[in-house]
N, C-alpha and C positions, 0 to 999 in steps of 0.2 A: 504494500500500500504506500502511495506517495501522492504528491500533488504536482502534476504536469500541466493540467488545464485549470486555469483559475476560474472559480465560480464566485460571484458576488451575491449578496442578498437580493439585489435588483434582478440578477439573472434568475434566481431561484423562485421568486414570488409567482410569476406566471406559470412556471413549471408545476408548483405545488397545487395550483388550482385545478390541475387534472387529476388530483388524488384526494381521497377522503381522510386526510391525516392532519387537518388543521392548518394554521398559519405559522409562519416562521418566527421562532424566538431567538435561535442561535445557530450559526454556521461556523464549523471549525474544521480546518484541514487536518488530515491524519498523515503525519510524517514518519512512515515506516514502510519497509518493503520497496519494491523496485519496478512494478509492472503497471498498475492502474492508478488513476486519481481517486482518492477517497475523502469523503467529508462526513463528520458527524452532523446530523441535522436534528435539531431539537425544535419541536412544534408544540402547539397548544394541546396536542393529543399524545405526545410521547417523544421518544428518541429513536432515530433511525440512522442507517448508514446509506449514503449515496455513493455509488461507484460510477465513474465515467471510464469507459474502456478505451485504452490508448492503442492497443495492438489488435484486439479482436474486433471484427466487424459484426453488425447486427445479425447477419445471417449465420454467423458462427456461434451465437450465444444460446440458442434454444437448448442445446445439449446440457450446458452448465446450469441454466436457470431452471429447466424442468427437473434436473437432478436435485437441486435444492428443494423444490416443492415435493418431490418424491420422498426424499429423506425425512423432511419435516412431517409428512403424512404418516411415516412409519415410526415416528417418535424419536428419531435421532435429533439430538440437540444441535440444530443447524439453523442458520438464518433463513426464514421463509420469505420468498419474494412477495412484494406487494403489487397488485395490479392497479392500473389507472382506471378511469371511468370507461375507457374503451375496452377494458378487460385484457389489456396487454401488460405483461411484465416488463418488456423492453421498451424504453422510451428514448427520447433524444434531448440533449441539453448541450448548448455551446458547441454544436457540431459533433458531439460524441454520443454513441449509444450508451444508455444509462440503465441502472437498476437501483431500486429502493428495496431495502430489507429491514426487518425489525432489528433493533439493537438488543443483543442478547445479554443476560446477566453475567457478571464476573469481569475479570480483567486479565490481561496478559501478565504472566509471572516470569521472572528471570531465573529464579532458583527453585525449581520444583523439588518436592520431596517424594519418597517412594510411594506414598499413598496417592498422591496426585498423578504420578506416572502410571500407577495401576488403573486409575479411573480412565486415563487416556487409552490405555491398552484395551480395556473392556469395551469402550465405545467405538474404538477403531474396528474391532472384530464385529460388533453389532452393525456398524455402517457397512462393512463388507457384505454381510449377510442380507441386510435390508436392500442393498443396491442390486442384488442378484435378479430382482424382479423388474428392474428398470430396463426399458427397451432400447434406450439410446446407446450408441457406441461411438467411441473416439479413440483412434490410434494415439499412442503416446508421442506427442510432438518433440519431446526431449529424451529420446531413446539413445541407444548406443551410437547410432549413426550421427545424431546431433552432437553427442559428446565428442566424437571423433572429429567432425567438421569444425566444431568450435575450438577444439584444441589446436588444430592446424592454423587457426587465425592468430594464436597467441604464442606459439612455441618460440618464435623469434625474439619475443620480449621477455621470455622467462630465463632464469639462470639455467645453465646447461644441465646440471644435476637434476633439477626439478623437472625439466622437460623430458629427460631420459626416464625418470620414474613414471611420469604420466604416460609416455609412449608404451612402456613395458606393461603397465597395468591395463591400458586400453587394449593391447594385443591379447592379454589373458582373457579379458571379458569377451573379446571377439571369438575366442576359441570355446567359450562356455555357452551352453544352451539352457535356457530356463523354460523351454516350451512345455515340458511335462508338469510344471508346477500349477497349482490351482490359480486361475485367473478370474478377473472381474473388474468392477469399477474400483479405482483407487483414488485417494486424495492427491497423492504424489508431492505434497508440500506441507505436511502436517508438523511444522515447526512450532515452537512455543509461542511465536507471535501470531499463529493461526488457530490458537485454542484459547478460549476464555475460561478461566478457573474461578469458581465461586466457592470459597472455602476449600474443601478437599474434593469437590464435585466439579464435573465438567459443565460449565455454563453454555458452551457451544463450540462447535467447529466452524471456522470461517474460511473465506478465500479459497473457493473450490476451482479456481480458474486454471489450474494445471491438472484437474481431474481427467482421468482417461481409463482405458482398458489396459491392464497390465497384470503382472503377477502380484497376488496379495502380499507375498513375502517382500517384494520390493517396497511396498508401502510401509510394512513393519520395520524394515531396515532404515528407511529414511527417517521415520519417526523416532526410533531408538537412537539414531546417530545425533539427534538434537536433544531429545528429552532426557537422555541419560548420559550426556557428555559432560566431561569435566573441563576446567579452564585450559588444561594442557592438551586437549584433544583425546584423552583417554575416556573410557566408559566407566561410570560408577556402577559397580556390580549389584548393589542393593536395589538401585532404581531399575536396572536392567532386568533383574530377576522378577521384581514386582510387576513391571510392565508386561513381560512375556508370559508370566503365570496368569495374569488377568486376561490377556488376549486369548490364551489357550483355554481358559475357562469357558469361553464362548465358542471358539473355533479351534479345534486341535490341529496342530501342524502335521503334515503328512511325512512319511519317512524321506521322501524326495526333498521336501523343504528343509529338513534337518541337515541333509547332506549339502544342499546348496547354500546354506546360511552364511558360512564364512566368506564366500566369494560375493554373495549378495550384499553383505555389509560393505565390502570394498566398492562394489558398483554404485551403491547409494552415495558413498562419499565422493566418488569420482564425478557423479552427476552434478553435485553442487560445487566441487572444486572447479570444474570447467566453466560453469555458468558464472561463478564469482570472478574467475580469471578474466572472462570476457567483459564483465561489467567494470572491472578494475582498470583494464587497459583500454577499453572502448566505452567510456561512460556515456549514459544518456544525459540529456539536459532536462532540468525540471526545477520548479520553484522550491520544493522541499524534498530533495532526493539525496541519497547517499549510497556509496558502494561498500559492500561488506567485505571483510578481510578474506581473501582467497586462501591465505595460508592456514586458516583454521581447518578447512577440510583436507588440506594436505596433511596436517598433523593427525587428524582423525584416521585417514587412510594409513599413515605410517604406523599408528598404534595397532590397527587391525592386522598389519603385515606380520607383527611379532606376537599376536595374541595367542594365548593358550586356552583360555576359558571363554566359550561362546554362549554359555547359559541356556542353550536351546535343547540340547540332547538330554 
């Protein structure tokens, strides 16, 4: 989440007249993340999140928006989209396709405990099961081919040793098949800043705009690599065990997933190392934007390379 497209109260007033959510009291930009423009919108009826899509076009949005509605219908704590008077979820503001959703309870936390990690694991598994009845399909736009192409654009700017490590690990991933693992809809970006925590409970999962069809284990690895990580890129064993046990309490891992787990953890780290390298060396421009440290996921990957305990078996 960031602010690339500026919205003023004067811009928003006629837009809100197309919705039954009251009149504007406060408009506040959200300065986090790197993909879309987001604002908190407080009205006489409540608090909402307004998203202006910077890269996705209106015809690409139904998969994501209908997924949000589907998950909310099945009781998953996710932001339900709000339709305008024309019964459309997707609208337009300042030349961008837009979406309004309810503001969920809770807040983003920087230092989760094991109980909170367990709650996230449980709801992630529930989300995977609930989404099995969703008819939409979306290929992963940031798959191995994307990692590889992105890396090629930044190798020349990287230290030689780092580039060599990335090349070697991408080659290993290219020799690995995950086709036999259970697949379905995955969030693919369930970091701490995409989960609202209310006490020790999940207030909601947010920002589903990397959601796609892929291996469930990929989603588990992405989430663990953030929710259970320590400052030096290592994994906190207590949080990892709590997270994985809670997930398996809803959906048990298959023997094939257990075998694939060590390499999947590496793959999930590579996915975000490459994207952060790109954002660092080729930053986008925006009013409230920032590039995250690409070295963080290099450290996560390096720790996985020497890991002995993977907590899954």
